C-alpha positions in Angstrom: 98.1 162.4 139.9 97.6 164.7 136.9 97.8 161.8 134.5 95.2 159.9 136.6 93.0 162.9 136.4 93.1 162.8 132.6 91.9 159.3 132.6 89.0 159.5 135.1 87.5 162.9 134.4 85.8 162.3 131.1 83.4 159.8 132.5 82.5 162.1 135.4 82.1 165.1 133.3 79.8 163.5 130.8 77.2 162.9 133.6 77.3 166.4 135.0 74.1 168.5 134.7 74.8 171.7 136.5 72.1 174.3 136.9 72.1 176.6 133.9 70.9 180.2 133.6 69.2 181.7 130.6 71.5 182.0 127.6 72.2 185.5 126.2 73.4 186.5 122.8 74.9 190.0 122.7 76.6 192.1 120.0 79.9 193.6 121.1 81.1 196.4 118.8 81.2 196.0 115.0 82.6 192.5 114.7 82.1 190.4 117.9 79.1 188.6 119.3 79.0 186.9 122.8 76.9 184.0 123.9 76.8 183.5 127.7 75.5 180.8 129.9 76.1 180.9 133.6 79.9 181.7 134.0 80.9 180.6 130.5 81.2 183.0 127.5 81.8 182.1 123.9 82.8 185.1 121.7 82.5 184.8 117.9 84.1 187.1 115.3 82.2 188.0 112.1 85.6 187.9 110.3 86.0 184.2 109.5 83.1 183.3 111.8 85.8 182.3 114.2 85.3 181.5 117.9 87.8 184.1 119.3 87.3 183.3 123.0 85.9 180.6 125.3 86.2 181.5 128.9 85.0 180.6 132.4 84.7 183.9 134.2 87.9 185.7 133.4 89.8 182.5 132.7 90.5 182.0 128.9 90.8 178.6 127.3 91.7 179.5 123.7 95.0 180.8 122.4 95.0 184.6 122.1 98.3 184.9 120.2 98.4 187.7 117.7 99.8 185.7 114.7 97.6 184.7 111.8 96.4 181.1 112.2 97.5 180.9 115.8 94.4 181.9 117.8 90.8 181.0 118.4 88.8 178.2 116.7 88.2 178.0 113.0 86.6 175.7 110.4 87.9 174.4 107.1 86.8 171.8 104.5 88.6 168.5 104.3 90.7 167.0 102.8 93.4 169.7 102.9 95.0 168.5 99.7 92.2 170.3 97.8 93.3 173.7 98.9 96.8 173.2 100.5 97.8 176.4 102.2 96.9 179.1 103.3 93.3 178.5 104.4 90.6 179.6 102.0 90.0 183.3 102.9 86.2 183.1 102.5 86.0 180.3 105.2 88.8 181.4 107.5 89.0 185.2 107.7 86.7 187.2 105.4 83.4 188.6 106.9 80.4 186.3 107.3 76.8 187.6 107.2 75.0 187.4 110.6 71.5 186.6 111.8 71.2 187.3 115.5 68.3 185.5 117.3 67.3 185.5 120.9 69.1 182.3 121.8 71.3 181.6 118.8 73.6 183.2 116.2 73.9 182.2 112.5 76.8 183.2 110.4 77.2 182.5 106.7 80.3 182.7 104.5 80.9 184.1 101.1 81.3 181.5 98.3 84.8 181.3 96.9 84.9 181.2 93.1 87.6 178.5 93.2 86.1 176.1 95.8 82.4 176.8 95.7 81.2 175.7 99.1 79.1 177.9 101.3 79.8 177.5 105.1 77.0 178.2 107.6 77.7 178.2 111.4 75.0 178.2 114.0 76.0 178.9 117.6 73.5 178.1 120.5 73.4 176.5 123.9 71.8 173.5 125.5 71.1 174.3 129.2 70.1 170.7 130.0 73.8 169.7 130.0 75.5 173.2 129.8 76.7 172.6 126.3 77.6 175.3 123.8 76.4 173.8 120.5 78.2 174.7 117.2 76.6 173.3 114.0 78.5 173.6 110.8 76.7 173.2 107.4 78.6 172.8 104.1 76.6 173.4 100.9 77.8 172.5 97.5 77.3 175.6 95.3 79.1 174.1 92.3 77.3 172.5 89.3 78.9 169.0 90.0 78.7 166.3 92.7 81.6 166.5 95.1 82.9 164.9 98.3 83.9 166.9 101.4 84.3 166.5 105.1 83.9 169.1 107.9 86.9 170.1 110.0 87.1 172.1 113.2 90.5 173.5 114.4 90.7 174.8 118.0 93.9 176.4 119.2 94.9 176.4 122.9 98.2 177.7 124.5 101.0 175.2 124.9 102.3 176.0 128.4 101.3 172.9 130.4 98.1 170.9 130.6 97.0 167.5 129.2 95.3 166.3 126.0 93.3 163.1 126.2 90.8 161.1 124.2 89.6 157.5 123.8 91.8 155.6 121.3 94.3 152.7 121.0 97.9 153.9 121.4 99.0 151.7 118.4 96.5 153.5 116.1 98.0 156.9 116.6 100.1 157.8 113.6 102.9 158.6 113.0 103.9 156.3 115.8 106.3 157.9 118.4 106.0 161.4 117.1 104.4 162.6 120.3 104.8 161.0 123.7 101.3 159.7 124.2 100.7 157.3 127.1 97.9 154.9 127.6 95.7 153.8 130.5 92.8 151.5 129.8 91.0 152.9 126.8 92.3 156.5 127.2 95.4 158.0 125.6 96.9 161.2 127.0 99.7 163.6 126.2 101.3 166.4 128.2 102.7 168.6 125.5 106.4 169.5 125.4 108.2 172.5 123.8 110.4 170.8 121.1 111.7 173.1 118.4 109.7 171.3 115.7 106.1 171.2 114.5 104.3 167.9 114.9 100.9 166.4 114.0 99.2 163.1 114.7 96.1 161.3 113.4 93.9 159.0 115.5 90.6 157.1 115.3 88.8 158.3 118.4 85.4 157.7 120.0 83.7 161.0 119.4 85.3 163.2 122.0 88.5 165.2 122.6 89.5 167.0 125.8 92.2 169.4 127.2 92.9 170.5 130.7 95.1 173.5 131.6 95.2 176.6 133.9 92.3 175.4 136.0 90.0 174.8 133.1 88.8 171.6 131.3 87.6 171.8 127.7 85.6 168.8 126.4 84.3 168.6 122.8 81.9 165.9 121.6 81.2 165.1 117.9 80.2 162.2 115.7 82.2 159.0 116.2 83.5 157.9 112.8 84.3 154.4 111.6 87.8 154.0 110.2 86.6 154.3 106.6 84.6 157.5 107.1 87.3 160.3 107.3 88.5 162.0 104.1 91.6 160.5 102.4 94.8 161.0 104.6 92.7 162.7 107.3 91.3 161.4 110.6 88.5 161.8 113.2 91.0 163.3 115.7 94.1 165.3 114.9 96.5 167.0 117.3 99.0 169.6 116.0 101.7 171.0 118.3 103.5 174.1 117.1 107.2 174.4 117.9 108.2 175.8 121.3 105.8 177.0 124.0 103.3 178.6 121.5 100.1 176.8 120.6 98.3 173.5 120.1 95.6 172.7 117.6 92.8 170.3 118.8 91.2 169.1 115.6 88.2 166.9 114.8 86.6 165.9 111.5 83.3 164.6 110.3 82.5 162.0 107.7 83.6 162.4 104.1 80.3 162.9 102.2 79.1 163.1 98.6 77.1 166.2 97.9 75.1 166.8 94.8 74.8 170.4 93.5 72.8 172.5 96.0 72.9 169.8 98.7 74.3 170.2 102.2 75.7 168.3 105.2 75.5 169.4 108.8 78.0 168.4 111.5 77.7 169.4 115.2 80.3 169.8 117.9 79.2 170.2 121.6 81.6 172.3 123.7 81.8 172.1 127.5 84.0 174.2 129.8 84.5 173.4 133.5 86.6 175.1 136.1 89.0 172.7 138.1 91.9 173.2 140.5 95.1 174.6 139.0 97.0 171.5 140.3 94.1 169.1 140.8 94.2 166.1 143.0 91.8 163.3 142.3 89.5 164.1 145.2 89.4 167.8 144.2 88.4 166.8 140.6 85.7 164.5 141.8 84.2 167.4 143.7 84.5 169.7 140.7 82.4 167.5 138.5 79.6 166.5 140.8 
């Protein structure tokens, strides 16, 4: 029944237009800002411009593990081969400047001397379909034309749940690395706790979802053709850390040429719904009406 839920829910959720209250942007202490709409709150950290929390009431969707690079949602430039590891500090963990507006929040990174992109993140909401809207802008601050793609990395806890998206099973690579199953046009995976790290690439259809602990997270973004991702990257990526620790739900935008001073903007729409802890199909249908 859980697997069937993974298959049917995306269609139902996409048509939901629940009544939404007035969004509120509020500073919390020295480093955190919260954006609220109805029962859902997104909390953003000035350090790295990271989404630290995304919760429905008191139910948290994102990983809160204390280890570096194991919590919240961050943003990097793609392809990774241009910076390898660790993530570029100016994009991932150093303080961003902040402009707080009535219904939105804009954070801007420092420009690293070695990579010379400026990252701007704008956080807002769309009450018409209860979406939290995150727009990422990459600006080429170097004196030469360069190619780059946007890349969002969202970490959730690996202690149950189901990942699902629209793709062909045979197009998930490396084949057999994760036990994805297929039903119609949907592939789904209930993560395990193997003692190894694993990552797959897939050509999706512009959305990625995860259900766990009575919550459903849906993210929508630009659907890419197979030639549009950066080299050796993909529209959808899933990374599972070893053991019952965390999962990364990753999506990327198109690999784009930027002349000096020029920018690209890529938007991800986040949705969060509360569902039953062990949902039956009938319960899920009621939850998304």
